[in-house]
N, C-alpha and C positions, 0 to 999 in steps of 0.2 A: 209626544216629542215637541219640544219648544222650538219655534222657528228662529228665535234669536240665537239660541245655542247652535242650531244647524247652520245658520248664516255665518257665525263666527268660525265654525269648523271649516266650511267651504273656503272662507277667506284665508285661513291658515294654510290649507292645502294648496291654494292658488298662489299665495305670496311666498311660501316656502319657509317662513319663520313666524313664530308667535309674536315677536317684536314688531314685524312689519304689519301684521294684521291688527295689532293693538294700536299702532300709529294711524292706520286707515280708519279705524272705528273710534279713535279718540278716547280709549279706555286704558287702564293699566294692564300689563301683561297677566297679572294674577287673575283679572276678570275673565280674560280669554281662556286661561287654563281651567278655571272653575266651570266655565260653560261647556268646554269639551269633556271634562270629567263627568259632568251631569248628563251630557248627551250619551256618553258611553254607558253610564248607569241605566239610563232610560231604555237603551236599545239592548243592553246586555252583551255588548261586544267591545273588543278593543279596536279603536280607530287609528290611533297613533302609537307607534312603538318608540319610546323615548330612550335617549342616551343622555350622557352628561351635557352635551353641547348641541345636540340636534335631534331630529326625529325622522321616522320614515312612516309612510302610510301603510297600514296593513291591507290585506286583500279586501276586507270589509270596508275599510276607509276609502279605498279607491272606488269601490262600487258605489258607496254612498255619495261621494263627490260627483261621480259621473252621472248618477241618476238625479241628483238634487240641484246641481248648479244651474241648469237651464230653467228649472221650475222656479227657483228663487229669483233669477233675473227677470222672468216673466212677471212674477208678482211685483218686483220692484219697478218694472216698467209701467205696469198698470197704476201703481201708486204715484209714480213720478208724473205720469201723463195726467192724472186727475189733478195733481198739484199745479202742474205747469199750465193746465187749461185755464187757470185763473190768473196767469201772469206769464212772464218771459221764461225761456228755458233756464234750467238750473240743475245743479247736481254735478256729478263726476263723470267725465267723458273719457273712456279708455280707447286709445288709438294705437295701432301698430303699423309700422312701415319698415322696409329694408333700411339697414344702416346708411348706405350710401345715398339713397334718395331722401331719407329723413333728415339728412344734414344739409340739404340744398336750401338756398335762400328762398326758392319758390315755396317750400313747405313752411319756412319761418314766416314768410309774409302771409301764408294761408292761416296759420295759427294766430298771428297777430290780428288779422281781420276778424277771425271768429271771436276772439276775446273782446275786441272792440264792440262787436254787435251783441255779444252775450256775456257780459261781465260776471254774471252769477254762476257761470259754469267753470269748474276747475278741470284742467286737462292733464291726463296721465298719458304721456307719449312714450311708447315702448319701441325702441329700435332693435330689430332682430333680423338677421339674415336667414334664420330658419323659418319655415312655414308654421306659424302658430295655430293651434286649435282654438278658434275664437270662443267657442262655447265653453270648453272646460277651463280655459285660462282667463275667463272673465273680461274679454275684449268686446267693446261695442262695435268697432268698425276697423277694417284694415285697408291700407293702400298697398296694392301689389303690382309690381312690374313683372311681366310674364310674356311668353310667346302666345301662340294661338290658344293653348289650353291654360286655364288658371289652376295653379297647384293648390290642392286642398280646398276646393270649392264645394265639396259635397255637402248638401243641406244648407248652403248659404245663399242669400240673395246677392246678386251681382249687378253692378252698373259700370259699363265701360265708359271711361273718360276719353279714350282715343289712343291713337298711335303716337309714338315718338321716334324721331330720327337720330342717327348717330353719324359722326364724321371722324376722319383720321386727324390726330393731333400729335405734334412733337414740340419740344422746346427749342428755342433759338440755339442753345448749346448743342443739342443733338443734330440739328440741321447743319451746323458748322462742322461738326465732327464726321457725320455720315452722309450728309446730303439728304435731299428729299426724294421720295419715290415719285416717278412720273406717271405711273398707272397703278391701279389696284394690284395687278399681278406682281409688281416689283416689291410689294410688301414682304414677299417670301424671302427677299434678300436682306431684310432688316431685322433688328432686335425688337420683336413685337411682343407686347403683353396683351393677353386676352382675358375676358371674363369667362368663367367656367361654362356659363350657359351657351357661349358661342365657340367653345373649344373644339377644334378639329371637325367642324361642319362647314359646308360651303356657305359663304357669306355673300348675299346678293347686293352688289353695289349698283346704284342707279345714277345715270346722268341724262342730259338731254339727248345724248347720242345712243342710249340704249342701256343694257344691263351687262355686268360682268360678274361671274361667280369666282370667288377666291377662297381656297381652303388653306388655312394656316396650320400646317401639320407639325411644325416645330417651334411653338412660341417659347420665348426665353423665360417668361413668367406667366402663370395662371393664378387667378384669384377670384373669389366670389364677391369682391367688394370693389365697385367702381371708384370709390374714394381713394383707396390705396393705389389703384392703377393710375389715377390722375396724378397723385403725388409722385409716383415713379416717373411719369412723363415729364413733370415739371422739373425734376432733378436732372433730366437729360439721359436717364438710364435706358429708356425704351421709347418706342413709338406705339400708339394704341388707337383703337376705335372707341370713342367715348360718346355717350348721349349728349346731344346739344343742351338739354335742360340742366346738365350738371356743370357746364363749362363756362357759362357767361362771365362770371366774376374773374376767372383766370384769363380769359380772352381779353377782357378790358385791361387787366394789369400787365399784359404782355408776357406772362409766363408760359402761355400756350400759343402755338401758331397752328392754324389749320393748314394741312397739306392736302393735296388732291381736292382743291376747293370746289371743283365741279361735280364731285362724286359724294353721294350720301347713301346711307343704308337705313331702310325701315327696320329698326332693330327690335321693336316689341310694342307691347300695349301697357297702358296703365288702367287699372280697374279698382273700384271700391267693392269690398265684400262685407257683409254683416249677417249675423244670425237671423234667420226668419222668425218673425214675431207678428202676432196680430195687433200688438200695441207698441209700435215703434215710438220710443221716447222722443219728445220734441227736440231735445238737445242733440240726439242722433240725427233726426231728420234735418235739422238746421245745418249740421256739418255736411251731410250728404249733398244738400242743395248748394252749399257754398263751394264744395269741390267741383260740382257740375258746372258752376258758374266760372270758377277761376282756373280749373285744370282741364278744360275741354281740349279737343284735338287741335283746334286752331292755335290756342295759346301754347300748347306743347311744341308746335312746329316753329314758333318764333318767340324769342325772349327779348325783353327790353334791356337796355344797359343796366348793369348792376345785378342782373340775374333775376329780377322780379318779372313774373309773367306780364306780358304786354297788356296795357289797360285799353 
């Protein structure tokens, strides 16, 4: 079995199309097709069931991908580590993050700084609200927002970057129309949007005077994307609890107003996850170290003007 053929098959399975795999490898589509056909001949099984415009993995194809992807990445990491040991990090770094967090200026600044330090690394940033399987989908490292338990962390290495806080926000138009709540309990009388992760559970609000638990049983809108919720707040449609690290730019622009300013909620954690490997590629290690430097708990608790983590 030819490892180049196997690697091309795994790339097609992960990327979903032969065209995407060909672009990644810098070869014609016909080359990828020939490699897969040769691999099928070598193994004596059908790996892809083709139609006019698409394909589906056969049971044998899914088994081969699941059993081979991790081994190929391990071999690639060893080769990359040996190459990078003679110079600076290089190659392709695949990162995943939730849609809403991945679009923040904090992440944009993080990627900009990484590229400044390591210009020979190309970044493939995949924003997904679903929990991706890093091993089978070819991802080097994931940024995950979560509660006390990290979703999908089985078999992964984890580094906690810290907690982040949330606060209640409304637009000037909403406050003019509905007024502002004077206590967390009064949120029940307002048009509240909530993230699905916080839906219908008791939310612990903290102030210098103590703690108050509030359960929003009848939110007018639920979503799994903080970016959408923030946009709805800015239009004046709803009032909502939003993470501080998402809102700095809108606060500066005056489209968001913090209400109940003395109250905050410790809403979750931010962690890095990556597949366990004895040979962590330097480009991955460099990203993990930069995240630890720039996205630690103190910086998550306070943001500088313009939404960039405080320096």
